[in-house]
C-alpha positions as CSV (number, residue, x, y, z in Angstrom):
1,M,-0.1,0.0,0.1
2,T,1.6,3.1,-1.2
3,G,2.5,5.6,1.7
4,S,0.5,3.5,4.4
5,F,1.0,4.9,7.9
6,T,-0.8,4.6,11.2
7,L,-2.2,7.4,13.4
8,T,-3.0,6.6,17.1
9,L,-4.2,9.3,19.5
10,S,-5.9,9.7,22.8
11,C,-7.5,12.8,24.4
12,P,-10.3,14.1,26.6
13,N,-13.6,13.1,25.1
14,R,-15.8,15.8,23.5
15,S,-17.7,16.5,20.3
16,G,-15.8,17.2,17.1
17,I,-12.7,14.9,17.5
18,V,-13.6,12.3,14.7
19,H,-14.5,15.1,12.2
20,A,-11.3,17.1,13.0
21,V,-9.3,14.0,12.4
22,S,-11.1,12.7,9.3
23,S,-11.3,16.3,7.9
24,F,-7.5,16.6,8.3
25,L,-6.6,13.3,6.6
26,L,-9.0,14.1,3.6
27,R,-7.4,17.5,3.0
28,R,-4.1,15.7,2.6
29,G,-5.4,13.3,0.1
30,C,-5.3,10.2,2.6
31,D,-7.5,7.2,2.1
32,I,-8.5,5.7,5.5
33,S,-8.4,1.8,5.1
34,E,-8.9,1.0,8.8
35,Y,-10.5,3.1,11.6
36,R,-11.0,2.2,15.4
37,Q,-12.4,4.0,18.3
38,F,-13.0,3.6,22.0
39,D,-14.8,6.0,24.3
40,D,-13.8,5.3,27.8
41,P,-16.9,6.4,29.8
42,V,-14.9,5.9,33.2
43,R,-11.9,8.0,32.3
44,E,-13.7,10.1,30.0
45,R,-11.1,9.9,27.1
46,L,-11.2,9.0,23.6
47,F,-8.8,6.5,22.0
48,L,-8.6,6.3,18.2
49,R,-6.5,4.2,15.6
50,A,-6.6,5.1,11.8
51,Q,-4.7,3.3,9.2
52,A,-4.4,5.3,6.1
53,S,-2.5,5.7,2.8
54,T,-1.6,8.2,0.1
55,G,-0.9,7.9,-3.5
56,R,2.8,8.6,-2.9
57,E,5.4,8.1,-0.2
58,A,3.9,9.3,3.1
59,D,5.5,12.3,4.7
60,V,5.0,11.1,8.2
61,A,7.1,13.8,9.8
62,G,5.4,16.5,7.8
63,L,1.9,15.1,8.7
64,A,2.8,14.9,12.3
65,G,3.8,18.4,12.4
66,D,0.8,19.7,10.4
67,F,-1.5,17.7,12.9
68,E,0.0,19.6,15.8
69,A,-2.7,22.4,15.6
70,V,-5.4,19.9,15.7
71,A,-3.8,18.2,18.4
72,A,-3.5,21.2,20.5
73,D,-7.1,22.2,20.1
74,F,-8.3,18.6,21.6
75,E,-5.4,18.2,24.1
76,M,-4.3,15.1,22.2
77,S,-1.4,12.7,22.6
78,Y,-0.9,11.4,19.2
79,S,1.5,9.6,16.8
80,F,2.1,9.1,13.2
81,A,4.0,5.9,12.2
82,P,4.9,4.3,8.8
83,D,3.6,1.0,8.3
84,R,6.8,-1.3,8.3
85,P,7.9,-4.0,10.3
86,A,9.1,-2.8,13.7
87,R,12.8,-3.8,14.8
88,I,12.8,-5.9,18.1
89,L,15.5,-7.3,20.3
90,V,14.6,-10.4,22.0
91,M,16.0,-11.4,25.7
92,V,16.2,-14.7,26.9
93,S,17.8,-16.9,29.6
94,K,17.7,-20.7,29.3
95,L,14.0,-21.7,28.3
96,G,13.6,-21.6,24.6
97,H,9.9,-22.0,23.8
98,C,8.9,-18.3,23.4
99,L,12.1,-17.4,21.5
100,N,11.4,-20.5,19.3
101,D,7.8,-19.3,18.7
102,L,8.9,-15.7,17.9
103,L,11.4,-17.1,15.5
104,F,9.0,-19.2,13.6
105,R,6.4,-16.4,13.4
106,W,9.2,-13.9,12.2
107,R,10.3,-16.2,9.5
108,A,6.6,-16.9,8.4
109,G,6.0,-13.2,8.0
110,S,3.3,-13.1,10.6
111,L,4.8,-11.1,13.5
112,S,4.8,-7.6,11.9
113,A,8.4,-7.1,13.1
114,D,12.0,-8.0,12.3
115,I,14.1,-9.7,14.9
116,V,17.2,-7.8,14.9
117,A,19.2,-9.7,17.7
118,V,19.0,-11.9,20.7
119,V,20.5,-11.1,24.1
120,S,21.0,-13.7,27.0
121,N,22.6,-13.9,30.3
122,H,23.4,-17.6,29.4
123,E,24.8,-19.2,26.5
124,D,22.2,-22.0,26.1
125,L,20.2,-20.5,23.1
126,R,23.1,-19.3,21.1
127,P,22.5,-22.3,18.6
128,M,18.9,-21.4,18.2
129,A,19.5,-17.7,17.6
130,E,22.6,-18.4,15.3
131,A,20.7,-21.0,13.4
132,A,18.2,-18.3,12.5
133,G,21.0,-16.1,11.4
134,L,20.7,-13.6,14.1
135,P,23.5,-11.9,16.4
136,F,23.6,-13.5,19.8
137,V,24.9,-11.2,22.5
138,H,25.8,-13.0,25.8
139,I,25.7,-10.6,28.8
140,P,26.3,-12.3,32.0
141,V,24.8,-10.7,34.9
142,T,25.7,-11.0,38.7
143,P,24.7,-8.8,41.6
144,A,28.1,-7.2,41.2
145,T,28.2,-6.7,37.5
146,K,24.4,-6.0,37.1
147,P,24.7,-2.1,36.7
148,A,27.5,-2.6,33.9
149,A,25.4,-5.3,32.2
150,E,22.4,-3.5,31.9
151,A,24.4,-0.4,30.6
152,R,25.8,-2.8,27.9
153,L,22.1,-3.9,27.2
154,L,21.1,-0.4,26.5
155,R,23.9,0.1,24.2
156,V,23.0,-2.9,22.3
157,V,19.4,-1.8,22.1
158,E,20.7,1.4,20.5
159,E,23.2,-0.2,18.3
160,H,20.5,-2.4,16.7
161,D,18.1,0.4,16.6
162,A,15.6,-1.6,18.4
163,E,12.1,-0.2,18.7
164,L,10.8,-2.9,21.1
165,V,12.6,-5.2,23.7
166,V,10.9,-8.6,24.2
167,L,11.6,-10.3,27.5
168,A,10.9,-13.9,26.2
169,R,11.4,-15.7,29.6
170,Y,14.5,-13.6,30.5
171,M,14.9,-14.5,34.2
172,Q,16.6,-11.5,35.6
173,V,14.7,-8.6,37.0
174,L,15.5,-5.3,35.4
175,S,16.6,-2.3,37.7
176,D,14.2,0.6,37.9
177,Q,16.4,2.8,36.0
178,T,16.5,0.3,33.0
179,C,12.8,-0.1,33.2
180,K,12.3,3.6,32.9
181,A,14.7,3.8,30.1
182,L,12.8,1.2,28.0
183,E,9.2,2.6,29.2
184,G,6.7,1.7,26.5
185,R,8.9,-0.3,24.5
186,A,9.5,-3.5,26.5
187,I,7.3,-6.4,27.0
188,N,7.4,-9.3,29.4
189,I,5.6,-12.5,29.6
190,H,4.8,-14.5,32.9
191,H,2.6,-17.2,34.0
192,S,-0.8,-15.9,35.2
193,F,-0.4,-17.8,38.6
194,L,1.2,-14.7,39.8
195,P,0.8,-13.3,42.4
196,G,-1.1,-16.4,43.7
197,F,1.8,-18.9,43.1
198,K,5.1,-16.9,43.7
199,G,8.6,-18.3,44.1
200,A,10.0,-21.7,43.2
201,K,8.1,-24.2,41.3
202,P,4.9,-22.4,40.6
203,Y,3.3,-25.2,38.6
204,H,3.9,-27.7,41.6
205,Q,2.1,-25.2,43.9
206,A,-0.7,-25.0,41.4
207,Y,-1.0,-28.8,41.1
208,S,-1.1,-29.0,44.9
209,R,-4.1,-26.6,44.8
210,G,-6.0,-28.4,42.1
211,V,-5.9,-25.4,39.6
212,K,-8.4,-25.9,36.8
213,L,-7.1,-22.9,34.5
214,V,-3.5,-22.3,33.3
215,G,-2.6,-19.0,31.8
216,A,-0.1,-16.5,30.9
217,T,0.1,-12.6,30.8
218,A,2.0,-10.3,28.6
219,H,2.5,-6.8,29.9
220,Y,4.8,-3.9,29.6
221,V,7.7,-3.7,31.7
222,T,7.7,-1.2,34.7
223,P,9.7,-0.7,37.8
224,D,6.7,-2.5,39.6
225,L,7.6,-6.2,39.0
226,D,5.1,-8.0,36.9
227,E,2.6,-5.4,37.4
228,G,2.8,-3.2,34.2
229,P,-0.1,-2.5,32.1
230,I,-1.5,-5.8,30.5
231,I,-1.7,-6.2,26.8
232,E,-2.9,-9.9,26.3
233,Q,-3.6,-13.0,28.5
234,E,-4.0,-16.5,27.5
235,V,-6.0,-19.2,29.4
236,I,-6.1,-23.0,28.8
237,R,-8.5,-25.2,30.7
238,I,-6.9,-28.3,32.4
239,D,-8.1,-31.0,34.8
240,H,-6.9,-33.3,37.5
241,T,-5.1,-35.6,35.1
242,H,-2.5,-32.9,34.6
243,D,0.5,-33.5,36.7
244,P,3.2,-30.6,37.3
245,K,5.1,-31.5,34.1
246,A,2.0,-31.4,32.1
247,L,1.0,-28.2,33.7
248,Q,4.1,-26.7,32.7
249,T,4.0,-27.8,29.2
250,V,0.4,-26.2,28.9
251,G,1.8,-23.0,30.5
252,R,4.6,-22.8,27.9
253,D,2.0,-22.9,25.2
254,A,0.1,-20.2,26.9
255,E,3.0,-18.0,27.3
256,A,4.1,-18.3,23.7
257,L,0.6,-17.5,22.5
258,A,0.1,-14.4,24.6
259,L,3.6,-13.2,24.0
260,S,3.4,-13.3,20.2
261,R,-0.1,-11.8,20.1
262,A,1.2,-9.0,22.3
263,V,4.4,-8.4,20.2
264,R,2.4,-8.2,17.0
265,W,-0.3,-5.9,18.3
266,H,2.4,-3.4,19.6
267,C,4.4,-3.6,16.4
268,E,1.1,-2.9,14.3
269,R,0.5,0.1,16.9
270,R,-2.7,-1.3,18.2
271,V,-1.9,-1.0,21.8
272,L,-2.6,2.6,23.4
273,P,-1.7,3.3,27.0
274,N,-4.7,4.0,29.2
275,G,-3.4,4.8,32.8
276,H,-2.2,1.6,34.3
277,S,-4.2,-0.3,31.7
278,T,-4.2,-0.5,27.9
279,V,-6.6,-0.1,25.0
280,V,-6.0,-2.8,22.3
281,F,-7.6,-2.5,19.0
282,T,-7.4,-6.3,17.7
């Protein structure tokens, strides 16, 4: 699609917003191919995503600058972005199920993203990354080296021009400083037993309590551990025949599904922040 781009915005809800946006795009010869809107009655805010195109290469920076007057009138937070695969960096430790799933979807062209590098605090998944033709960056982490390790991580993100960092079962807790540096552009995955089954062997804890649902949650990374704005959740029903090993297998499936959807939706600019929550235009 020639000159395709996506406009996302949020603002206090009042009359005239949709007319102002559509009129702006029309005056600039843009054809709207997809439009979604949500009026939040609790927060009294409007959220909007419009995908549009022009008959020529879109001047996204120019459109954003011209839109400033409209945005100021309605107190909008907004973004214009060209429709192209986002550049993502994947972080892992020893478990490879989420990385493997992301690699498959990337190579199949269904992730809406290009994986540009894999970073890990262990060497275990180097063969998987290198088999996919990706740079593998080993950054070991100890309590003493953590500040230097995270500084190097941020340099690697910058060097690869990564727009999104995906924690695909990366088992190190990022510092508050690094979380803030990656605010809005880092996604984590965890099993939805949290906070009910914290600590070691959560699936053994779940088995002992006779859980009937196994789930996973994909969310943005914040300094509050595993409490960032939720993007997607996956739930799979199980029964008494599932022992801890079977629960773990089902849980890993849920993690891979929830994470891949969250990554794709973020890269397609379908996720808009809404306080401590999100609006997701799927």
